[in-house]
Structure formats: C-alpha cells, structure tokens
C-alpha positions in Angstrom: 0.0 0.0 0.0 1.5 3.4 -1.1 1.3 6.5 1.1 0.5 5.9 4.6 -0.8 8.1 7.5 1.3 11.1 6.8 0.4 11.3 3.0 -3.4 10.9 4.0 -3.1 13.6 6.5 -1.4 15.9 4.1 -4.0 15.2 1.5 -6.8 15.9 4.0 -5.1 19.3 4.9 -4.9 20.2 1.2 -8.5 19.2 0.8 -9.6 21.4 3.8 -7.6 24.3 2.7 -9.2 24.1 -0.9 -12.6 23.8 0.8 -12.1 27.1 2.8 -10.7 28.8 -0.3 -13.8 27.9 -2.3 -16.1 29.1 0.4 -14.3 32.4 0.6 -14.3 32.8 -3.2 -17.9 32.0 -3.5 -18.9 34.5 -0.9 -16.9 37.3 -2.6 -17.9 36.4 -6.0 -21.5 36.6 -4.8 -21.0 40.1 -3.6 -19.1 41.1 -6.7 -21.8 39.8 -9.0 -24.3 41.8 -7.2 -22.3 44.9 -7.7 -21.5 44.2 -11.3 -25.2 43.4 -12.1 -26.5 46.7 -10.7 -23.8 48.5 -12.6 -24.5 46.6 -15.8 -28.2 47.5 -15.5 -27.5 51.2 -15.0 -25.2 51.3 -18.1 -27.8 49.5 -20.2 -30.4 52.3 -19.6 -28.0 54.8 -21.3 -26.4 53.0 -24.2 -27.1 49.1 -23.8 -24.8 46.6 -22.5 -21.3 46.2 -24.1 -19.0 43.2 -24.1 -18.8 41.6 -20.7 -15.7 40.2 -19.1 -16.3 36.6 -20.3 -17.1 37.3 -23.8 -13.3 37.2 -24.1 -13.1 33.8 -22.3 -12.4 30.7 -24.2 -14.3 27.4 -23.9 -12.5 25.2 -21.3 -11.6 27.8 -18.7 -14.9 27.3 -16.6 -14.9 31.1 -16.2 -18.3 32.9 -16.3 -19.4 34.5 -19.6 -21.9 37.0 -18.1 -22.1 38.7 -14.7 -25.4 36.8 -14.0 -23.5 33.5 -14.7 -21.5 34.0 -11.5 -24.7 33.1 -9.6 -25.2 29.8 -11.5 -21.8 28.6 -10.2 -22.5 29.4 -6.5 -24.4 27.2 -4.0 -26.0 30.2 -2.5 -27.7 31.3 -5.7 -28.6 34.8 -6.7 -31.1 36.6 -9.0 -30.3 34.1 -11.9 -31.1 31.3 -9.5 -34.1 32.9 -8.0 -32.2 34.3 -5.0 -31.9 37.8 -3.7 -29.2 40.4 -3.7 -27.4 41.0 -0.5 -28.7 44.0 1.4 -25.3 45.6 1.6 -23.0 45.5 -1.4 -19.2 46.2 -0.9 -17.8 49.4 -2.1 -14.4 49.0 -3.5 -12.7 52.2 -4.7 -9.9 51.6 -7.3 -8.3 54.9 -8.1 -7.5 55.4 -11.7 -3.8 55.9 -10.8 -3.9 52.4 -9.0 -5.8 50.5 -11.5 -3.5 48.1 -13.4 -6.2 46.1 -15.3 -8.2 47.0 -18.3 -11.4 45.3 -16.8 -12.4 47.3 -13.8 -14.9 44.8 -12.5 -12.3 42.0 -12.6 -10.0 44.3 -10.6 -12.7 44.9 -7.9 -13.5 41.2 -7.7 -9.8 40.4 -7.1 -9.5 43.1 -4.6 -12.5 41.9 -2.5 -11.2 38.3 -2.6 -7.7 39.5 -1.6 -9.1 40.6 1.7 -10.0 37.2 2.7 -7.5 34.8 0.9 -3.8 34.9 1.1 -3.2 33.4 -2.3 -5.6 35.9 -3.9 -3.8 38.7 -2.1 -0.5 37.7 -3.6 -2.0 37.4 -7.0 -3.7 40.8 -6.7 -0.6 42.4 -5.5 1.1 41.4 -8.9 -1.9 41.5 -11.0 -0.3 43.3 -13.9 1.9 40.2 -14.4 -1.1 38.0 -15.5 -3.3 37.8 -18.5 -6.7 39.0 -17.5 -8.3 35.9 -18.8 -6.2 33.9 -16.4 -7.2 36.1 -13.5 -10.9 35.7 -14.5 -10.4 31.8 -14.8 -8.9 31.9 -11.3 -12.0 33.6 -9.9 -14.2 30.9 -11.4 -11.9 27.9 -10.3 -9.9 28.1 -7.0 -8.3 24.8 -8.0 -6.1 26.8 -10.4 -4.4 28.9 -7.6 -1.0 27.3 -7.7 -1.1 27.4 -11.5 -2.0 31.0 -11.5 0.6 31.8 -8.9 3.4 30.1 -10.9 2.5 31.9 -14.1 4.9 34.9 -13.9 8.1 32.9 -13.4 7.0 29.8 -15.4 8.6 29.0 -18.9 5.9 29.3 -21.4 6.2 25.8 -22.7 5.8 22.2 -21.7 8.4 21.1 -19.1 7.3 17.5 -18.4 5.5 14.4 -19.5 3.6 11.5 -18.1 4.8 9.5 -15.1 5.2 5.9 -14.7 2.6 6.0 -12.0 0.1 7.4 -14.5 1.1 4.8 -17.1 -0.1 2.2 -14.6 -3.5 3.7 -14.1 -6.3 2.7 -16.2 -8.0 6.2 -16.8 -5.7 8.8 -15.4 -7.0 12.4 -14.9 -5.0 15.0 -16.6 -5.7 18.6 -15.8 -5.3 21.4 -18.5 -3.7 23.7 -16.0 -1.1 21.1 -14.9 2.3 22.9 -14.7 3.9 20.2 -16.9 2.1 21.5 -19.9 -0.5 24.2 -18.9 1.9 27.0 -19.7 2.4 25.9 -23.3 0.9 28.1 -26.0 -2.4 27.1 -27.5 -3.8 29.5 -30.1 -4.0 33.0 -28.6 -3.7 31.6 -25.1 -2.3 28.5 -23.5 -3.3 24.9 -22.7 -4.1 25.8 -19.0 -6.7 28.3 -20.1 -8.1 27.1 -23.5 -6.8 23.5 -23.8 -9.8 21.4 -22.7 -10.1 19.6 -25.9 -6.5 18.6 -26.4 -6.3 17.6 -22.7 -9.4 15.3 -23.2 -7.9 13.8 -26.3 -4.8 13.2 -24.5 -6.6 11.3 -21.6 -8.4 9.2 -24.2 -5.4 8.4 -26.3 -3.2 7.7 -23.5 -5.7 5.5 -21.7 -6.4 3.4 -24.8 -2.8 3.2 -26.4 -0.4 4.1 -23.4 1.4 6.4 -26.0 3.7 8.3 -23.8 4.1 11.1 -26.4 0.3 11.9 -26.4 0.6 14.8 -24.0 -1.9 17.7 -23.9 0.6 20.2 -25.2 1.5 17.7 -28.1 -2.1 17.5 -29.0 -2.4 21.2 -28.9 0.5 21.5 -31.3 -1.2 18.9 -33.6 -4.4 21.0 -33.5 -2.7 24.3 -34.3 -0.6 22.7 -37.1 -3.5 21.2 -38.8 -5.9 24.1 -38.6 -8.1 22.8 -35.9 -7.7 25.7 -33.7 -9.9 28.7 -34.8 -8.9 32.1 -33.5 -11.4 33.9 -31.5 -13.5 30.7 -31.2 -11.4 27.9 -30.0 -11.0 24.1 -30.9 -13.0 22.9 -33.9 -14.8 19.5 -33.6 -12.8 18.2 -36.5 -9.9 17.7 -34.2 -11.3 14.7 -32.7 -11.7 12.6 -35.8 -8.3 13.8 -37.2 -6.2 13.3 -34.0 -8.0 10.0 -33.1 -6.9 8.5 -36.6 -3.5 10.0 -36.2 -2.9 8.0 -33.1 -4.5 4.8 -34.3 -7.9 5.0 -32.9 -11.3 4.5 -34.4 -13.6 7.5 -33.9 -17.4 7.7 -34.3 -19.9 10.3 -33.7 -22.5 9.0 -31.3 -26.2 10.0 -31.0 -27.3 11.8 -27.9 -28.4 8.7 -26.3 -27.5 7.1 -22.9 -27.4 3.6 -24.4 -24.8 4.7 -27.2 -22.5 5.9 -24.5 -22.8 2.7 -22.4 -22.3 0.6 -25.5 -19.1 2.3 -26.3 -17.8 2.0 -22.8 -18.9 -1.7 -22.6 -16.9 -2.2 -25.8 -13.7 -0.9 -24.2 -13.9 2.4 -25.6 -14.0 6.0 -24.2 -16.3 8.9 -24.8 -15.7 12.7 -25.1 -18.7 15.1 -24.5 -19.0 18.6 -25.8 -20.9 20.5 -23.0 -23.3 23.3 -23.1 -23.5 25.8 -20.2 -24.4 24.0 -17.1 -22.5 22.2 -14.3 -19.3 22.1 -16.2 -19.1 25.4 -17.8 -20.8 28.8 -18.6 -19.6 29.0 -22.1 -18.3 25.7 -23.7 -16.3 22.8 -22.4 -15.1 19.2 -23.2 -15.1 16.3 -20.7 -14.3 12.6 -20.9 -16.6 9.7 -19.8 -14.5 6.8 -18.7 -17.1 4.3 -17.2 -20.4 3.9 -15.4 -22.3 1.9 -12.8 -25.7 1.9 -11.3 -25.1 5.1 -9.6 -24.0 7.1 -12.7 -21.3 7.9 -15.0 -17.6 8.5 -14.1 -16.1 11.5 -15.8 -12.7 13.1 -16.2 -13.1 16.9 -16.3 -9.8 18.5 -17.4 -10.6 21.7 -15.5 -11.7 20.2 -12.1 -10.7 17.6 -9.7 -13.8 18.1 -7.7 -16.3 17.4 -10.6 -14.0 14.5 -11.7 -14.5 12.9 -8.2 -18.3 13.0 -8.5 -20.7 10.5 -10.4 -23.2 12.0 -13.0 -26.6 10.5 -13.9 -27.7 10.7 -17.4 -30.6 12.8 -16.4 -28.3 15.3 -15.0 -26.0 15.4 -18.0 -28.4 15.0 -21.1 -29.6 18.6 -21.4 -26.0 19.9 -21.2 -24.6 17.6 -23.9 -24.0 19.2 -27.2 -22.2 16.4 -29.1 -20.7 13.0 -28.4 -17.7 11.1 -29.8 -16.8 7.5 -29.1 -13.1 6.4 -29.3 -12.1 2.8 -29.9 -8.6 1.1 -29.9 
C-alpha cells in the first residue's frame, strides 16, 4: 500500500484548505456579482450593455461569460437562480492611478477576494503580471490557484510528460492547467486556459494506447498545425476525428443517447462530450466519460478535480450535452 498516514493527513489538509478557499471565493464572487449586475443595469439604460468580461473567455476555462452567470456557479444562488441580492454591497474604490487591469470589474473582484484569501492577495498585488483571462479563470476555479501563482516565473512551454505511475493507471486524470504542460501556448492563449479539448484527447489516447508522447501540449500543437484551432472561437470539432485517426484510434460520432454511451464503454472505448453551459461550464467545455455503474457515469473533467470525483446521472447530463464522440482502440 502506497502513501500511509502522513500522506493521507497531508491530502486531508490540502482538501480542507481548498474547501475553505472555495467558500471564501464563492462569498466574494456573490457580492461582486451583485455589484456588477447593478452597474450593468445602469449602463444599459443609457447605451445598452457592452461586451462583458467573459465574452473574451475561451471554452474550457470554466470562467463565467456574463455577470449573471456568476450566480449559476454558486451554491447560495442569486438573481439568476431565484435568489436575492445581498442587502449591503461592498464598495471598492480603485483609483485610476492605482488600476492596473483594463477590466475594472475584474480588478474589483480580485480586490475583494484578496481581503479574505492569502493566495488571492499575492496574485492581486502582482496582477499586472497576469493575462486578464487567467485572473478571470482563477475567480471561477480556485483549484487553479497554484497554476496562476506560478505563471509569472514559468517557462511558457511544456516542461514534463507522463509519469510511470500515470502509465499504470487505467484512466488517469490530466488537468489542462497542470504545470507540466499548462503554460504551453495554444492558439491565442495557453493549454491551461483554452486547452480542454487537447487535454481530453490526451486522456483518451493515453488510456487506450499508452502512448507516452500523447501529452496535452503535443495534441495542442497538432491541433494548431493542422488548422483545428480557430482564432477567437477555440477548438474545432474536426480535431477529434483527425487526431484520433493520427494516433491509431477509430472515432465515431454518437447519437445523444445514454445507451450509445454505455455501448461504447462496454466495448472498451471511451467517450468525449461537448458540453453546453451548465454544471461544467458557462460557455463551452469538453469532458471525458470513462465508465459507469448503477449510480451514474464517471467523468474526467480536465478543468476540475472536484467534478471528476463525482458521479453523474444521465438525467443530470443530457440537457447539457451538445455532441458525443466514441473512441475505440
């Protein structure tokens, strides 16, 4: 048995820290969303709503694409979820001479969170060193904290591959913001922010073939080299057929049907889902389905360890699924 008491205790401490961080971030995001929503309504009376923060976000970040979407990601809810605005909204004054980000609402949100979270405070202090889309992704996903902290000093390239321990796993989970490949370029951004599709393909190819070269950054390079990344949009669906064939897999587009997913898995295959806004994203995202039992489906979400550790019924998933691909060795 690997690990032991110390490793289990360390893992428990990390989980507890992450839980506390999420609670703090959700509380401040709730307050920020209320402020931003009221501001947006006032602007719309004069000249209509302009582009919001997340209209610049790429699928795969898990970051919100409208102010109201913040509420959909929070347990407490808000106007979009039938909840109420807090009675008192925070007032954050960011003087023009002190502002370092183009997006004022993003800067306010970080300032609020920095009052409660040490990691957020460190990031806020050096906020000019980060792409704004990365800061927005951090607000939507506290699991990315270490990746975001490491961004300024990191080499903007892949620095590592798969481990032998991962090679021994049947269906290893790869995260797009893993520091081994997350800083590598992908289109206008990097794998950590925009690389959910290459990372899903990497998980499928590696699980079915054990090809040690099929890392997320290599799949990202293949996507860009062969025209499957579209600037301003993200990864085209054509990547799945092309890359699957390139790595010796048979790829078939499946119907939006629970039995088709199960038949693929029963036949030793794996499945990639393109997801609509819902539990996994507020814009667009890809996840892997690796198995199922009576309690539901097992997924590998390249943007979240938490969601990857849950089981999902087809009833919960079906209205969020945009398209399905089956991969067979």
